[in-house]
Structures are given as C-alpha cells and as structure tokens.
C-alpha positions in Angstrom: 0.0 0.0 0.0 2.8 2.5 0.9 5.7 3.3 -1.4 9.2 2.4 -0.3 10.1 5.2 2.3 13.8 4.9 1.5 13.2 6.4 -2.0 11.9 9.7 -0.6 12.9 12.6 1.6 11.5 12.8 5.1 8.0 14.2 4.9 7.3 17.5 6.7 4.3 17.8 8.9 1.5 20.1 7.6 -0.8 21.9 9.9 -4.4 21.6 8.7 -3.1 19.5 5.8 -5.5 18.2 3.2 -6.8 14.7 3.5 -9.8 12.6 2.4 -12.1 10.7 4.7 -11.3 7.5 2.8 -7.5 7.8 3.2 -7.8 8.7 6.9 -10.2 5.9 7.6 -7.7 3.5 6.0 -4.8 4.9 8.0 -6.8 4.9 11.3 -8.0 1.3 10.8 -4.4 0.1 10.2 -2.9 2.1 13.0 -5.4 1.2 15.6 -6.2 -2.3 14.5 -9.9 -2.1 13.8 -12.2 -2.7 10.8 -12.3 -0.1 8.1 -14.9 2.5 9.1 -16.6 5.2 7.0 -16.2 8.1 9.5 -16.6 11.7 8.3 -13.3 12.9 9.6 -13.4 16.2 7.9 -16.7 17.1 9.5 -15.4 16.1 12.9 -12.2 18.1 12.7 -13.8 21.1 11.3 -16.4 21.1 14.1 -14.3 20.1 17.1 -10.7 20.7 16.4 -8.2 23.5 16.7 -6.4 21.8 13.9 -4.7 18.6 12.8 -1.3 17.7 11.4 -0.8 15.5 8.3 2.3 13.8 6.9 2.4 12.8 3.3 5.0 10.7 1.4 4.9 10.6 -2.3 1.3 11.8 -2.2 0.1 9.2 0.4 -1.1 10.1 3.8 1.3 8.3 6.2 0.7 10.2 9.4 -2.0 12.2 11.3 -2.8 13.7 14.7 -5.9 15.6 15.7 -5.7 18.6 18.0 -9.2 18.9 19.6 -9.8 21.8 22.0 -12.2 23.3 24.4 -12.4 26.7 22.6 -10.2 28.3 25.2 -6.8 27.3 26.7 -6.9 23.5 26.7 -6.1 21.4 23.6 -6.0 17.6 23.4 -4.0 15.3 21.2 -6.1 12.5 19.7 -5.6 9.8 17.1 -1.8 10.1 16.7 -1.0 7.5 14.0 1.8 6.7 11.6 1.5 4.1 8.8 3.1 0.8 9.9 6.0 0.8 7.4 6.9 4.4 8.4 7.1 3.8 12.2 10.3 4.2 14.3 11.7 7.0 12.1 10.8 10.0 14.3 7.7 10.9 12.2 5.2 10.7 15.1 7.5 13.0 17.1 7.5 15.5 14.3 3.6 15.3 14.1 3.4 16.0 17.9 6.0 18.8 17.7 4.0 20.6 15.0 0.8 20.2 17.1 2.6 21.6 20.1 3.9 24.6 18.1 0.5 25.4 16.6 -1.5 25.0 19.8 1.0 27.3 21.5 0.8 29.8 18.7 -3.0 30.0 19.0 -2.9 30.8 22.7 -3.5 27.4 24.3 -1.9 27.1 27.7 -2.2 23.3 28.1 -1.9 20.3 25.7 -3.3 17.1 27.1 -2.8 13.5 25.9 -3.9 10.1 27.2 -2.4 6.9 25.9 -1.9 3.2 26.4 1.0 2.3 28.7 3.3 1.0 25.9 3.4 4.6 24.5 4.6 6.2 27.8 8.2 6.5 26.5 7.1 8.1 23.3 5.0 10.8 24.9 7.2 11.5 28.0 10.7 11.0 26.6 10.4 11.8 22.9 7.6 14.5 23.1 8.2 16.1 26.5 4.9 15.5 28.2 4.9 15.0 31.9 2.8 12.8 34.1 -0.2 14.2 35.9 -3.1 12.8 37.8 -6.2 12.2 35.6 -9.3 10.1 35.6 -11.5 8.4 33.1 -14.8 6.7 33.1 -15.5 4.1 30.4 -19.0 4.8 29.1 -19.3 1.9 26.6 -17.8 -1.5 26.3 
C-alpha cells in the first residue's frame, strides 16, 4: 500500500493539511487495528478541532494527529497515527512537535494527551509530556 520510504525525503508535517475521509479511515484502521470505518473525519475536525497535522509521502497520507480543544486554553491530542512501514523514524514525534507549536501559537496554555501504557516512553521521553493525575470513566464497552 505504501511506497518504499527509502526512496523519498523525510515528509514534513503540515498543519491543517488536506486529507480525504477515505484515506484517513484506512490509516486509522491500520494504525489502531480495527475494521475499516466510514467516518466523516473532515466534518469532525472542522467542528471540534483547533487543527490537525498530516504527513504525506509521495502523495500518500502516512501520518496524522488531531488537536481537539475546548475553545479556550486547553487542547487535546487524539488519534496520533503513523502508517506501519513508516514507524520508528521519528515521524510521530514530528507530528506532535508541530501540534505543540500550533497549539501554543493559537494561545492554548495546556496540551493534554492520554495513551496506552506502551506509549509512555514516546509521549514522555520523545515528546516532553509529563505525568499528571487524571481520571477516566468508560462509558461503553
């Protein structure tokens, strides 16, 4: 599905980059290991997000992170994903770095993220997040 990454320069993150629902649904299904959905990502991010960051390689969407927000000073990273053959190259870090820059530039004071335990090193060590107390209630199973 994805072209050979060694043939191309490192992709640059693009704030509010263009994407189609179809390509983001494919990337999301691969990245999070679920069936292919037909979500309307564009409507979601336009309604609820401060912005998003896309990475493209040879025209293909290979990375994405959504920056949701409360309309004030709090922003939230959601759906950080890199195409499987492109992982472990620092691309997710570049996505998050761009999200941090843009959230800060728009006046946000806090950027929140929650994640599965195996991603702790990525978010704390590579991206500079720090541990805080938080809580969650699972509303559906």
